[in-house]
TORRODO-310688 format. One record per residue (C-alpha): residue number from 1; x, z, y. Coordinates in pm, 1 decimal, padded with zeros to 6 digits. Each point is the difference from the previous one (the first is absolute). Layout:
<sites>
  keba         x         z         y
   NUM         X         Z         Y
...
</sites>
This chain:
<sites>
  keba         x         z         y
     1   12754.4   07533.3   10320.8
     2   00127.5  -00277.0  -00226.0
     3  -00178.4  -00334.1   00034.7
     4   00038.2  -00263.9  -00272.8
     5  -00062.4  -00314.9   00201.3
     6  -00074.6  -00335.0  -00162.5
     7   00142.3  -00299.3   00187.7
     8  -00067.6  -00374.9  -00031.2
     9   00130.2  -00181.7  -00307.7
    10   00039.8  -00317.4   00203.5
    11  -00244.4  -00071.7   00278.8
    12   00051.6   00252.0   00280.2
    13  -00365.9  -00035.4   00091.9
    14  -00085.9   00205.0  -00307.3
    15   00126.3   00326.4   00147.8
    16  -00281.7   00246.1   00060.4
    17  -00091.3   00155.6   00332.5
    18   00047.4   00341.7  -00155.0
    19   00351.7  -00089.6  -00116.3
    20   00092.1  -00104.7   00353.3
    21  -00141.2   00322.7   00142.7
    22   00196.6   00211.6  -00247.3
    23   00326.2  -00191.7   00047.0
    24  -00040.5   00037.7   00375.5
    25  -00060.9   00374.7  -00018.0
    26   00249.4   00136.1  -00255.9
    27   00335.5   00155.6   00084.4
    28   00197.6  -00196.5  -00260.9
    29  -00043.6  -00312.5  -00211.3
    30   00169.2   00023.8  -00338.8
    31   00069.1  -00356.4  -00110.2
    32   00116.9  -00177.7  -00313.1
    33   00187.0  -00243.3   00226.7
    34   00033.4   00103.5   00364.3
    35   00076.8  -00356.4   00109.3
    36  -00316.6  -00144.4  -00151.7
    37  -00212.3   00289.0   00120.8
    38   00160.8  -00038.9   00342.2
    39  -00129.1  -00357.9   00016.5
    40  -00348.4   00122.5  -00091.6
    41   00002.7   00278.1   00259.0
    42   00137.2  -00229.5   00270.3
    43  -00269.6  -00258.3  -00074.3
    44  -00264.2   00258.0   00083.1
    45   00188.2   00156.5   00290.7
    46   00070.3   00328.6  -00178.3
    47   00324.6   00186.9   00063.2
    48   00082.7   00280.7  -00242.6
    49   00318.0   00146.4  -00151.7
    50   00052.7  -00106.2  -00359.8
    51   00161.1   00151.8  -00306.3
    52   00106.7  -00214.0  -00297.7
    53  -00160.0   00098.7  -00332.3
    54   00048.2  -00236.6  -00293.7
    55   00078.4  -00006.4  -00371.2
    56   00372.4   00038.4   00068.1
    57  -00010.6   00302.4   00232.3
    58  -00339.0   00168.6  -00048.5
    59   00135.4   00303.2  -00186.1
    60   00268.9   00053.0   00263.1
    61  -00236.9  -00046.5   00294.8
    62  -00290.5   00196.5  -00149.4
    63   00115.8   00341.3   00136.2
    64   00028.1  -00146.4   00351.2
    65  -00355.8  -00135.4  -00012.6
    66  -00131.9   00326.5  -00141.5
    67   00169.7   00188.0   00285.5
    68  -00188.0  -00217.9   00248.7
    69  -00327.0   00081.2  -00171.9
    70   00076.7   00371.9  -00026.1
    71   00061.9  -00001.4   00375.4
    72  -00350.9  -00137.6   00048.5
    73   00113.3  -00351.8   00085.9
    74  -00241.8  -00280.6  -00077.6
    75   00167.6  -00254.6  -00224.8
    76  -00118.6  -00345.5  -00108.6
    77   00142.6  -00146.3  -00320.9
    78  -00004.8  -00379.3  -00020.0
    79   00153.5  -00251.1  -00240.4
    80   00100.9  -00358.7   00065.6
    81  -00348.7  -00122.3  -00084.8
    82  -00312.5   00145.3  -00155.1
    83  -00084.1   00352.9  -00104.3
    84   00274.3   00265.1  -00030.6
    85   00088.7   00122.8  -00351.1
    86  -00147.8  -00307.2  -00174.5
    87   00320.0  -00147.5  -00150.7
    88   00164.8   00124.0   00319.4
    89   00153.5   00328.6   00124.6
    90  -00232.4   00290.9   00065.7
    91  -00082.9   00182.2  -00322.5
    92   00270.6   00265.5   00021.2
    93  -00088.5   00071.7   00361.9
    94  -00369.8   00038.0  -00082.7
    95   00078.6   00231.8  -00290.0
    96   00239.7   00212.1   00207.6
    97  -00251.1   00027.6   00286.1
    98  -00272.7   00113.3  -00238.4
    99   00230.0   00259.1  -00155.3
   100   00058.8   00148.9   00346.3
   101  -00366.6  -00021.9   00101.1
   102   00082.1  -00244.9   00278.4
   103  -00316.3  -00183.4   00106.2
   104  -00005.9  -00373.3  -00065.8
   105  -00243.0  -00287.7   00008.6
   106  -00005.2  -00374.1  -00065.6
   107  -00079.0  -00276.6   00245.1
   108  -00126.4  -00268.5  -00239.7
   109   00060.7  -00368.2   00038.2
   110   00145.2  -00306.6  -00174.8
   111   00132.3   00015.0  -00355.8
   112   00135.0  -00312.0  -00168.7
   113  -00122.9   00090.7  -00346.9
   114  -00366.6   00026.4   00107.4
   115   00018.5  -00320.9   00202.7
   116   00149.2  -00189.6  -00294.6
   117  -00248.1   00150.5  -00244.5
   118  -00313.3  -00099.1   00190.0
   119   00135.7  -00352.9   00058.0
   120   00102.2  -00050.2  -00363.3
   121  -00342.8  -00083.4  -00137.8
   122   00061.3   00243.0  -00285.4
   123  -00216.4   00307.9  -00075.0
   124   00044.3   00268.7   00266.8
   125  -00228.1   00277.7  -00128.1
   126   00287.1   00154.5  -00197.1
   127   00370.1  -00068.1   00045.4
   128   00345.3   00147.8  -00057.5
   129   00272.4  -00021.5   00262.8
   130   00347.3  -00005.5  -00156.6
   131   00223.5  -00070.4   00300.0
   132   00340.5  -00158.8  -00057.9
   133   00119.4  -00070.1  -00354.2
   134   00357.2   00085.6  -00105.6
   135   00262.4  -00260.1   00089.4
   136   00137.0  -00063.0  -00350.4
   137  -00184.4  -00184.1  -00277.3
   138  -00000.2   00274.0  -00265.2
   139  -00133.4   00283.0   00216.8
   140  -00238.7  -00245.0   00171.1
   141  -00159.2  -00102.4  -00330.8
   142  -00040.0   00363.1  -00103.8
   143  -00154.6   00070.8   00340.8
   144  -00250.5  -00282.6  -00046.7
   145  -00083.4   00099.6  -00358.8
   146  -00146.9   00330.5   00120.4
   147  -00307.2  -00192.8   00118.5
   148  -00007.6  -00268.0  -00269.5
   149  -00338.1   00113.9  -00134.4
   150  -00145.2   00121.5   00328.4
   151  -00340.1  -00147.3   00095.5
   152   00074.0   00054.8   00369.6
   153   00125.4  -00260.1   00245.6
   154   00372.2   00058.0   00058.0
   155   00172.0  -00020.0   00338.8
   156   00376.1  -00025.2   00046.8
   157   00244.0  -00048.7   00286.5
   158   00295.6  -00230.7  -00056.0
   159   00302.2  -00131.7   00184.9
   160   00050.8  -00376.5   00049.8
   161   00327.4   00031.6  -00192.1
   162  -00167.6   00127.8  -00316.7
   163  -00346.6  -00157.9   00010.3
   164   00081.4  -00277.3  -00249.3
   165   00148.3   00246.1  -00248.0
   166  -00294.9   00235.8   00049.7
   167  -00253.1  -00273.5  -00078.5
   168   00197.4  -00109.1  -00308.1
   169  -00000.9   00354.7  -00135.9
   170  -00365.9   00050.3   00091.8
   171  -00096.1  -00305.3  -00208.0
   172   00204.9   00130.5  -00290.5
   173  -00158.8   00345.5   00013.9
   174  -00359.0  -00075.3   00104.7
   175  -00051.8  -00356.9  -00114.8
   176  -00118.2  -00276.8   00231.2
   177  -00256.5   00190.2   00208.2
   178  -00173.7  -00086.7   00323.3
   179   00196.4   00122.2   00300.0
   180   00065.4  -00043.3   00371.5
   181   00313.1   00007.4   00215.7
   182  -00033.8   00097.0   00366.4
   183   00266.2  -00047.9   00266.4
   184   00022.5   00038.6   00379.3
   185  -00332.8   00183.2   00003.7
   186  -00172.5   00004.8   00342.1
   187   00270.0  -00229.8   00142.0
   188  -00035.2  -00362.7   00114.8
   189   00135.7  -00135.0  -00330.3
   190  -00199.8   00236.9  -00221.9
   191  -00034.9  -00140.8  -00349.5
   192  -00182.6   00106.7  -00314.6
   193   00054.8  -00204.2  -00316.3
   194  -00240.2   00051.6  -00291.1
   195   00009.4  -00117.1  -00360.3
   196   00154.0   00078.8  -00335.2
   197   00332.6   00180.3   00004.2
   198   00164.7  -00309.6  -00147.3
   199  -00143.2  -00218.9   00276.6
   200   00120.7   00239.9   00269.0
   201   00344.6   00020.1  -00156.6
   202   00023.6  -00380.4  -00007.7
   203  -00110.3  -00025.0   00363.0
   204   00290.3   00210.2   00128.6
   205   00271.3  -00118.7  -00239.1
   206   00301.7  -00121.8   00193.9
   207  -00153.2   00071.4   00340.1
   208   00146.0   00214.8   00277.6
   209  -00203.0   00318.7   00022.8
   210  -00012.6   00232.6   00299.6
   211  -00174.8   00325.6   00085.1
   212  -00154.6   00263.4  -00221.2
   213  -00251.3  -00106.2  -00263.8
   214  -00306.2   00164.7  -00149.4
   215  -00082.1  -00101.4  -00355.7
   216  -00349.8   00071.6  -00129.4
   217  -00059.8  -00041.8  -00374.4
   218  -00326.1   00018.3  -00192.8
   219  -00047.5   00288.3  -00242.1
   220  -00032.6  -00056.3  -00373.0
</sites>
């Protein structure tokens, strides 16, 4: 059985009882970063062998993980934080398991995009999650233009190194819409800034940014 196990996005207290039970019972934990997952497992007193599975090696490691599953091993897939396969490794493993009729299930839990969305103050009844935008300006603008006329609230992930450029391009493509920027969600220094895109861009200009950001932008 393959278990897709959601883990905390910040506060370790957000892990579910079911996730702990599964992590404590499986034969292997397949981790995006074995060091970070090791800290999580140690915190809860869980000792399990790990296998690295990330964007750089997932195609190479996939046969090894499938062999475990074919041999009726129970495997838990976890990422560094949040729900596997959401802007994180996991999709190709899920698809391969389904193609081989390997049973799988999800252990739900924290997801940064949902947390940011419900804290944004923007409409939540209909939204589009777009993940990370391309790194370069040209492709990023074309990426944003896909949803220029969408009525749905838009949710993006962004790196601290590109957040200023992302907001600049978002203003150019969408106009000066209402938006929110969330950072350090569920952690002690959690912050959610709300306002027009121009106001948010001005508030971070020249500042040192850390951590992953969620940007929520109002639809048209």
